[in-house]
Chimera marker file (.cmm) of the C-alpha trace (Angstrom):
<marker_set name="trace">
<marker id="1" x="114.161" y="78.380" z="42.356" r="1" g="1" b="0" radius="0.5"/>
<marker id="2" x="114.124" y="82.140" z="41.878" r="1" g="1" b="0" radius="0.5"/>
<marker id="3" x="111.657" y="83.602" z="39.390" r="1" g="1" b="0" radius="0.5"/>
<marker id="4" x="112.656" y="86.544" z="37.277" r="1" g="1" b="0" radius="0.5"/>
<marker id="5" x="110.480" y="89.594" z="37.447" r="1" g="1" b="0" radius="0.5"/>
<marker id="6" x="109.308" y="90.522" z="33.978" r="1" g="1" b="0" radius="0.5"/>
<marker id="7" x="109.952" y="94.154" z="33.143" r="1" g="1" b="0" radius="0.5"/>
<marker id="8" x="108.645" y="96.020" z="30.136" r="1" g="1" b="0" radius="0.5"/>
<marker id="9" x="108.463" y="99.574" z="28.905" r="1" g="1" b="0" radius="0.5"/>
<marker id="10" x="105.282" y="101.438" z="29.708" r="1" g="1" b="0" radius="0.5"/>
<marker id="11" x="103.098" y="101.839" z="26.637" r="1" g="1" b="0" radius="0.5"/>
<marker id="12" x="101.911" y="105.198" z="27.976" r="1" g="1" b="0" radius="0.5"/>
<marker id="13" x="105.501" y="106.416" z="28.317" r="1" g="1" b="0" radius="0.5"/>
<marker id="14" x="106.278" y="105.448" z="24.729" r="1" g="1" b="0" radius="0.5"/>
<marker id="15" x="103.026" y="107.039" z="23.508" r="1" g="1" b="0" radius="0.5"/>
<marker id="16" x="103.810" y="110.202" z="25.466" r="1" g="1" b="0" radius="0.5"/>
<marker id="17" x="107.183" y="110.713" z="23.802" r="1" g="1" b="0" radius="0.5"/>
<marker id="18" x="105.919" y="109.729" z="20.351" r="1" g="1" b="0" radius="0.5"/>
<marker id="19" x="102.944" y="112.085" z="20.493" r="1" g="1" b="0" radius="0.5"/>
<marker id="20" x="105.139" y="114.862" z="21.891" r="1" g="1" b="0" radius="0.5"/>
<marker id="21" x="107.505" y="114.559" z="18.934" r="1" g="1" b="0" radius="0.5"/>
<marker id="22" x="104.630" y="114.350" z="16.447" r="1" g="1" b="0" radius="0.5"/>
<marker id="23" x="103.153" y="117.580" z="17.808" r="1" g="1" b="0" radius="0.5"/>
<marker id="24" x="106.178" y="119.412" z="16.346" r="1" g="1" b="0" radius="0.5"/>
<marker id="25" x="105.825" y="117.775" z="12.943" r="1" g="1" b="0" radius="0.5"/>
<marker id="26" x="102.273" y="118.896" z="12.238" r="1" g="1" b="0" radius="0.5"/>
<marker id="27" x="101.164" y="122.493" z="12.566" r="1" g="1" b="0" radius="0.5"/>
<marker id="28" x="98.629" y="123.137" z="15.325" r="1" g="1" b="0" radius="0.5"/>
<marker id="29" x="99.703" y="120.166" z="17.391" r="1" g="1" b="0" radius="0.5"/>
<marker id="30" x="98.533" y="121.730" z="20.636" r="1" g="1" b="0" radius="0.5"/>
<marker id="31" x="96.031" y="118.966" z="21.358" r="1" g="1" b="0" radius="0.5"/>
<marker id="32" x="98.772" y="116.408" z="20.732" r="1" g="1" b="0" radius="0.5"/>
<marker id="33" x="101.222" y="118.138" z="23.040" r="1" g="1" b="0" radius="0.5"/>
<marker id="34" x="98.650" y="118.238" z="25.838" r="1" g="1" b="0" radius="0.5"/>
<marker id="35" x="97.942" y="114.542" z="25.215" r="1" g="1" b="0" radius="0.5"/>
<marker id="36" x="101.681" y="113.832" z="25.469" r="1" g="1" b="0" radius="0.5"/>
<marker id="37" x="101.798" y="115.574" z="28.849" r="1" g="1" b="0" radius="0.5"/>
<marker id="38" x="98.756" y="113.670" z="30.132" r="1" g="1" b="0" radius="0.5"/>
<marker id="39" x="100.087" y="110.314" z="28.920" r="1" g="1" b="0" radius="0.5"/>
<marker id="40" x="103.471" y="111.014" z="30.495" r="1" g="1" b="0" radius="0.5"/>
<marker id="41" x="101.927" y="111.835" z="33.861" r="1" g="1" b="0" radius="0.5"/>
<marker id="42" x="99.697" y="108.742" z="33.683" r="1" g="1" b="0" radius="0.5"/>
<marker id="43" x="102.718" y="106.599" z="32.784" r="1" g="1" b="0" radius="0.5"/>
<marker id="44" x="104.680" y="107.904" z="35.779" r="1" g="1" b="0" radius="0.5"/>
<marker id="45" x="101.765" y="107.201" z="38.106" r="1" g="1" b="0" radius="0.5"/>
<marker id="46" x="101.303" y="103.715" z="36.717" r="1" g="1" b="0" radius="0.5"/>
<marker id="47" x="105.038" y="102.964" z="37.007" r="1" g="1" b="0" radius="0.5"/>
<marker id="48" x="104.944" y="104.035" z="40.630" r="1" g="1" b="0" radius="0.5"/>
<marker id="49" x="102.248" y="101.415" z="41.296" r="1" g="1" b="0" radius="0.5"/>
<marker id="50" x="103.652" y="98.646" z="39.070" r="1" g="1" b="0" radius="0.5"/>
<marker id="51" x="107.401" y="98.214" z="39.431" r="1" g="1" b="0" radius="0.5"/>
<marker id="52" x="107.568" y="95.789" z="36.502" r="1" g="1" b="0" radius="0.5"/>
<marker id="53" x="107.182" y="98.734" z="34.129" r="1" g="1" b="0" radius="0.5"/>
<marker id="54" x="110.131" y="100.831" z="33.102" r="1" g="1" b="0" radius="0.5"/>
<marker id="55" x="110.448" y="103.932" z="30.966" r="1" g="1" b="0" radius="0.5"/>
<marker id="56" x="110.507" y="106.756" z="33.499" r="1" g="1" b="0" radius="0.5"/>
<marker id="57" x="112.955" y="108.753" z="31.393" r="1" g="1" b="0" radius="0.5"/>
<marker id="58" x="110.818" y="108.221" z="28.286" r="1" g="1" b="0" radius="0.5"/>
<marker id="59" x="107.713" y="109.479" z="30.123" r="1" g="1" b="0" radius="0.5"/>
<marker id="60" x="109.596" y="112.517" z="31.410" r="1" g="1" b="0" radius="0.5"/>
<marker id="61" x="110.912" y="113.218" z="27.896" r="1" g="1" b="0" radius="0.5"/>
<marker id="62" x="107.342" y="113.064" z="26.574" r="1" g="1" b="0" radius="0.5"/>
<marker id="63" x="106.191" y="115.514" z="29.233" r="1" g="1" b="0" radius="0.5"/>
<marker id="64" x="109.085" y="117.874" z="28.469" r="1" g="1" b="0" radius="0.5"/>
<marker id="65" x="108.613" y="117.770" z="24.685" r="1" g="1" b="0" radius="0.5"/>
<marker id="66" x="104.855" y="118.253" z="25.045" r="1" g="1" b="0" radius="0.5"/>
<marker id="67" x="105.431" y="121.100" z="27.483" r="1" g="1" b="0" radius="0.5"/>
<marker id="68" x="107.901" y="122.843" z="25.196" r="1" g="1" b="0" radius="0.5"/>
<marker id="69" x="105.482" y="122.717" z="22.271" r="1" g="1" b="0" radius="0.5"/>
<marker id="70" x="102.638" y="123.955" z="24.485" r="1" g="1" b="0" radius="0.5"/>
<marker id="71" x="104.716" y="126.919" z="25.655" r="1" g="1" b="0" radius="0.5"/>
<marker id="72" x="105.753" y="127.745" z="22.095" r="1" g="1" b="0" radius="0.5"/>
<marker id="73" x="102.152" y="127.518" z="20.885" r="1" g="1" b="0" radius="0.5"/>
<marker id="74" x="100.900" y="129.859" z="23.603" r="1" g="1" b="0" radius="0.5"/>
<marker id="75" x="103.763" y="132.292" z="22.944" r="1" g="1" b="0" radius="0.5"/>
<marker id="76" x="103.004" y="132.399" z="19.219" r="1" g="1" b="0" radius="0.5"/>
<marker id="77" x="99.206" y="132.483" z="19.556" r="1" g="1" b="0" radius="0.5"/>
<marker id="78" x="98.793" y="136.266" z="20.112" r="1" g="1" b="0" radius="0.5"/>
<marker id="79" x="100.957" y="136.971" z="17.060" r="1" g="1" b="0" radius="0.5"/>
<marker id="80" x="99.028" y="134.469" z="14.943" r="1" g="1" b="0" radius="0.5"/>
<marker id="81" x="95.717" y="136.035" z="15.989" r="1" g="1" b="0" radius="0.5"/>
<marker id="82" x="97.002" y="139.493" z="15.046" r="1" g="1" b="0" radius="0.5"/>
<marker id="83" x="98.163" y="138.244" z="11.646" r="1" g="1" b="0" radius="0.5"/>
<marker id="84" x="94.770" y="136.610" z="11.064" r="1" g="1" b="0" radius="0.5"/>
<marker id="85" x="93.003" y="139.866" z="11.966" r="1" g="1" b="0" radius="0.5"/>
<marker id="86" x="95.178" y="141.798" z="9.496" r="1" g="1" b="0" radius="0.5"/>
<marker id="87" x="94.449" y="139.296" z="6.760" r="1" g="1" b="0" radius="0.5"/>
<marker id="88" x="90.708" y="139.565" z="7.447" r="1" g="1" b="0" radius="0.5"/>
<marker id="89" x="90.876" y="143.368" z="7.335" r="1" g="1" b="0" radius="0.5"/>
<marker id="90" x="92.836" y="143.372" z="4.076" r="1" g="1" b="0" radius="0.5"/>
<marker id="91" x="90.535" y="140.907" z="2.323" r="1" g="1" b="0" radius="0.5"/>
<marker id="92" x="87.410" y="142.795" z="3.427" r="1" g="1" b="0" radius="0.5"/>
<marker id="93" x="88.541" y="145.985" z="1.633" r="1" g="1" b="0" radius="0.5"/>
<link id1="1" id2="2" r="1" g="1" b="0" radius="0.2"/>
<link id1="2" id2="3" r="1" g="1" b="0" radius="0.2"/>
<link id1="3" id2="4" r="1" g="1" b="0" radius="0.2"/>
<link id1="4" id2="5" r="1" g="1" b="0" radius="0.2"/>
<link id1="5" id2="6" r="1" g="1" b="0" radius="0.2"/>
<link id1="6" id2="7" r="1" g="1" b="0" radius="0.2"/>
<link id1="7" id2="8" r="1" g="1" b="0" radius="0.2"/>
<link id1="8" id2="9" r="1" g="1" b="0" radius="0.2"/>
<link id1="9" id2="10" r="1" g="1" b="0" radius="0.2"/>
<link id1="10" id2="11" r="1" g="1" b="0" radius="0.2"/>
<link id1="11" id2="12" r="1" g="1" b="0" radius="0.2"/>
<link id1="12" id2="13" r="1" g="1" b="0" radius="0.2"/>
<link id1="13" id2="14" r="1" g="1" b="0" radius="0.2"/>
<link id1="14" id2="15" r="1" g="1" b="0" radius="0.2"/>
<link id1="15" id2="16" r="1" g="1" b="0" radius="0.2"/>
<link id1="16" id2="17" r="1" g="1" b="0" radius="0.2"/>
<link id1="17" id2="18" r="1" g="1" b="0" radius="0.2"/>
<link id1="18" id2="19" r="1" g="1" b="0" radius="0.2"/>
<link id1="19" id2="20" r="1" g="1" b="0" radius="0.2"/>
<link id1="20" id2="21" r="1" g="1" b="0" radius="0.2"/>
<link id1="21" id2="22" r="1" g="1" b="0" radius="0.2"/>
<link id1="22" id2="23" r="1" g="1" b="0" radius="0.2"/>
<link id1="23" id2="24" r="1" g="1" b="0" radius="0.2"/>
<link id1="24" id2="25" r="1" g="1" b="0" radius="0.2"/>
<link id1="25" id2="26" r="1" g="1" b="0" radius="0.2"/>
<link id1="26" id2="27" r="1" g="1" b="0" radius="0.2"/>
<link id1="27" id2="28" r="1" g="1" b="0" radius="0.2"/>
<link id1="28" id2="29" r="1" g="1" b="0" radius="0.2"/>
<link id1="29" id2="30" r="1" g="1" b="0" radius="0.2"/>
<link id1="30" id2="31" r="1" g="1" b="0" radius="0.2"/>
<link id1="31" id2="32" r="1" g="1" b="0" radius="0.2"/>
<link id1="32" id2="33" r="1" g="1" b="0" radius="0.2"/>
<link id1="33" id2="34" r="1" g="1" b="0" radius="0.2"/>
<link id1="34" id2="35" r="1" g="1" b="0" radius="0.2"/>
<link id1="35" id2="36" r="1" g="1" b="0" radius="0.2"/>
<link id1="36" id2="37" r="1" g="1" b="0" radius="0.2"/>
<link id1="37" id2="38" r="1" g="1" b="0" radius="0.2"/>
<link id1="38" id2="39" r="1" g="1" b="0" radius="0.2"/>
<link id1="39" id2="40" r="1" g="1" b="0" radius="0.2"/>
<link id1="40" id2="41" r="1" g="1" b="0" radius="0.2"/>
<link id1="41" id2="42" r="1" g="1" b="0" radius="0.2"/>
<link id1="42" id2="43" r="1" g="1" b="0" radius="0.2"/>
<link id1="43" id2="44" r="1" g="1" b="0" radius="0.2"/>
<link id1="44" id2="45" r="1" g="1" b="0" radius="0.2"/>
<link id1="45" id2="46" r="1" g="1" b="0" radius="0.2"/>
<link id1="46" id2="47" r="1" g="1" b="0" radius="0.2"/>
<link id1="47" id2="48" r="1" g="1" b="0" radius="0.2"/>
<link id1="48" id2="49" r="1" g="1" b="0" radius="0.2"/>
<link id1="49" id2="50" r="1" g="1" b="0" radius="0.2"/>
<link id1="50" id2="51" r="1" g="1" b="0" radius="0.2"/>
<link id1="51" id2="52" r="1" g="1" b="0" radius="0.2"/>
<link id1="52" id2="53" r="1" g="1" b="0" radius="0.2"/>
<link id1="53" id2="54" r="1" g="1" b="0" radius="0.2"/>
<link id1="54" id2="55" r="1" g="1" b="0" radius="0.2"/>
<link id1="55" id2="56" r="1" g="1" b="0" radius="0.2"/>
<link id1="56" id2="57" r="1" g="1" b="0" radius="0.2"/>
<link id1="57" id2="58" r="1" g="1" b="0" radius="0.2"/>
<link id1="58" id2="59" r="1" g="1" b="0" radius="0.2"/>
<link id1="59" id2="60" r="1" g="1" b="0" radius="0.2"/>
<link id1="60" id2="61" r="1" g="1" b="0" radius="0.2"/>
<link id1="61" id2="62" r="1" g="1" b="0" radius="0.2"/>
<link id1="62" id2="63" r="1" g="1" b="0" radius="0.2"/>
<link id1="63" id2="64" r="1" g="1" b="0" radius="0.2"/>
<link id1="64" id2="65" r="1" g="1" b="0" radius="0.2"/>
<link id1="65" id2="66" r="1" g="1" b="0" radius="0.2"/>
<link id1="66" id2="67" r="1" g="1" b="0" radius="0.2"/>
<link id1="67" id2="68" r="1" g="1" b="0" radius="0.2"/>
<link id1="68" id2="69" r="1" g="1" b="0" radius="0.2"/>
<link id1="69" id2="70" r="1" g="1" b="0" radius="0.2"/>
<link id1="70" id2="71" r="1" g="1" b="0" radius="0.2"/>
<link id1="71" id2="72" r="1" g="1" b="0" radius="0.2"/>
<link id1="72" id2="73" r="1" g="1" b="0" radius="0.2"/>
<link id1="73" id2="74" r="1" g="1" b="0" radius="0.2"/>
<link id1="74" id2="75" r="1" g="1" b="0" radius="0.2"/>
<link id1="75" id2="76" r="1" g="1" b="0" radius="0.2"/>
<link id1="76" id2="77" r="1" g="1" b="0" radius="0.2"/>
<link id1="77" id2="78" r="1" g="1" b="0" radius="0.2"/>
<link id1="78" id2="79" r="1" g="1" b="0" radius="0.2"/>
<link id1="79" id2="80" r="1" g="1" b="0" radius="0.2"/>
<link id1="80" id2="81" r="1" g="1" b="0" radius="0.2"/>
<link id1="81" id2="82" r="1" g="1" b="0" radius="0.2"/>
<link id1="82" id2="83" r="1" g="1" b="0" radius="0.2"/>
<link id1="83" id2="84" r="1" g="1" b="0" radius="0.2"/>
<link id1="84" id2="85" r="1" g="1" b="0" radius="0.2"/>
<link id1="85" id2="86" r="1" g="1" b="0" radius="0.2"/>
<link id1="86" id2="87" r="1" g="1" b="0" radius="0.2"/>
<link id1="87" id2="88" r="1" g="1" b="0" radius="0.2"/>
<link id1="88" id2="89" r="1" g="1" b="0" radius="0.2"/>
<link id1="89" id2="90" r="1" g="1" b="0" radius="0.2"/>
<link id1="90" id2="91" r="1" g="1" b="0" radius="0.2"/>
<link id1="91" id2="92" r="1" g="1" b="0" radius="0.2"/>
<link id1="92" id2="93" r="1" g="1" b="0" radius="0.2"/>
</marker_set>
């Protein structure tokens, strides 16, 4: 009698995508986007070792979404710092 191999979605892959999406919803989600990238990488590594897990595309999507937010945050950061400096100068007068 042949036994079926149980497959399930990786919890880390699902967490990666969820956290990546949530980083866009709340302002200053940089720590969440980095967490999404880390969880996605960990999920891919774990799936490589345990073939009963699936969700490679979900993990990759989490990495991509987290990466996009991280790039946007770093691109906007110099502008945000300049705006904050101008506000500080104007309120000090």
